[in-house]
N, C-alpha and C positions, 0 to 999 in steps of 0.2 A: 477547692479554693482557687480563685483566679487572681491575675495580677492586680485587678481593680480592688478586690477585697483585701489583698495584702497591703496595698497603698492605704486603704481605709484604716486598717489596724495600725499601721505606722502613724497615721495622723492622730488616732485616738491616743496612742502611747505618748506622742509628742505633747498633746493637750494635757494629759495626765501628769507628765513630768513638769510641764510649765506650771500647772496648778500646784503641784507639790512643792516646787521651788518657791513660788510666790507666797505660800502659806508656811514656809520654813519647815515643811515635813521632810524634805530632802535637802541636802546641801549641794553646793556646786560640784564637788568631786563625785558625789553619787549620780548626779544628773549627767555629767560628762561620761562617766563609766557606763551608764545606761544607754546613752547614744552610741557609744562604742560597741556595746553588745548588739544593739539593734542593727548597726551597719555590718557587723561581722556575720550575723545570721541572715541578713536580708538578701545578699547576693546569691548564696547557694540555694536559698529557698526559691528565689525568682528563677534560677536556672532549672530547678526541679519542676516548677510550675510551667515553664516554657516547654520543657521536654514532654510533660504530660499533655499539654495542649497539642503538640505536634503528633503525639501518638493517637490522640483522639481524632485529629483531622485526617489521618490516613486510614482510619477504619473503613470508610466507604470504599476506598481504593482496594483495600485488602478483600473486602466482601465481594466487590466486582470481579477481582482476579480469581477468587475461589469459585465464583459462579461459572466463570469461563472454563477454568480447569476442570471443574466438576461435571461439565456437560458430557453426556454420553457420546462416544465416538460414532460419528455418522458413517455408515457404510456407503462407499461410493458405488454408484450404479455401474455395472459392467459396460465398457465401451464396445460397441459393435461396429464392425467394418461394413462396407457396402460394396455393391457391384456397379450400380449405375445411379447417377443423379441426372435428372432431366428437368430442364427449365422450359416452361410452356407459357408463351404469351406474357412474359414479364414486361411490365411497363412502369416507369417511375418518372414523375415530373421533376425536372432539375432546373428550376427557374424558368428561363425562356426556352431551354432545350428539353429533350425528353429521352430517357433511356428506354430502348425497346429491344427486347430479345424475343424473337418469334419462337425459336426452338433451339435448344442446345443440349447436348448429351455429353456427360463426363463419365468415362469408364474408370473403374478401379485401376490405379497405377498411372493414369494420365497425368502429365505435367503441363500446365497451361499458363501462359503469360498473358496478363491483361495489359494491353498497350493502347494508349490514347492520350490526347492532350488533357490539360487540367480542365476539370469540369465535365469530362465526357461520361462519367458515371462508373469509373473503376471502383472507387471506394464505396459508392452507393450500392453496387452489386454485391460486394462483400458484406456490407451492412445488412442487406436483405437476406443473404444466406445465413448469417450468424444470428439473426433475430433482433438486432438493435434498431432496425428500421422496418416497421410494419405497415408503413404507408405506401403500398404498391399494389399493383394488380397482377394477376397471373398465378401460376401454380409451381410449386417445387415438388418434384416426385422422386422419392427415394426408394429404389427397388420396387417400383409400382405403387408405393404408398404415398398418397398426397399429404404433404406437410405444410404448415404455415411457415416454418423456418427450420434450420438445422441446429437450433440452440442445444448446447451440450454435446454436439457431435462435430463441432467445427472449431478449429483453432486458427488464430490470426495474429500476426505481428504487425503493429501499426506503423506505417509511414516513416520508417527509419531504415538506414542501411545497417544490416546486421551481419557480422562475420563471426565465425568460430575461431577460437585461439588454436589454430592448427595450420596445416599446410594449404598452399594454393589448391592442390589437387582435391583435398577433402572439402574445401569451401565450394569449389566448382561442381564437384560430383556429389555433394551432400553425403560425404563419407561412403562413396561408391554405392549409393542407393539406386543408381541407374547407370546403364552403360551408354556412354556417348563417345564418339570419336573426336578427339581434338587434333588440331594441327600439331604434328609431332615436334616440330622445331620450337613452338611456343611452350608446349608441355615440358619438354626437356629443359627448357630455360628456367622454368619457374617452379616445377612441381615439388622440389625439395625445400623451397624457401617458405618461411612463415608468411602468412597472409599479410602481416603488417609491413613487411619490407618490400612487397611487390609495388612497383610504380612509385619509386622515390619515397618510401616510408608511408605511403598513403594506403589505407585499407580500401580494398575494392569489393 
């Protein structure tokens, strides 16, 4: 039963009571009492109908959720490290300019900074490596194996300044992941401070 059907039943009862009153089958007290009973029962019935409709409407959502939860757990492929990445004759058209890397080799453990003005191709090179840009020429060679891209083997944080909620030392050394010599006076000045309070509360 829907709200419309309930309204229809109420209309039929109203017509019946009006007919009974006009033909003196019921008196005014009986008609008034009947309307009172109808109103007394109508609100809870309408609430029940509304709740039933709401339950019916969420069934597709529940089914979709159950399908997601019931999916078999996918086994993540093991991540393998590498010893050498070699870029050979990489070229990418960037509007009026062009990114060209004749040859470049990255050894395991190397830490490299891409430095250049806007539009010079820094992000384009990363997009080529991670597989989001396939419109380029050249080869990517991973430990002697020629690949189209490093999709699934390459992680990237996009165009934002990212700092760890930790000390200046851990942010600069990436939690001592490499050994670098810093100016002792600068290091002693900041290394115990949280990163957020270095340089007038600005994150660096």
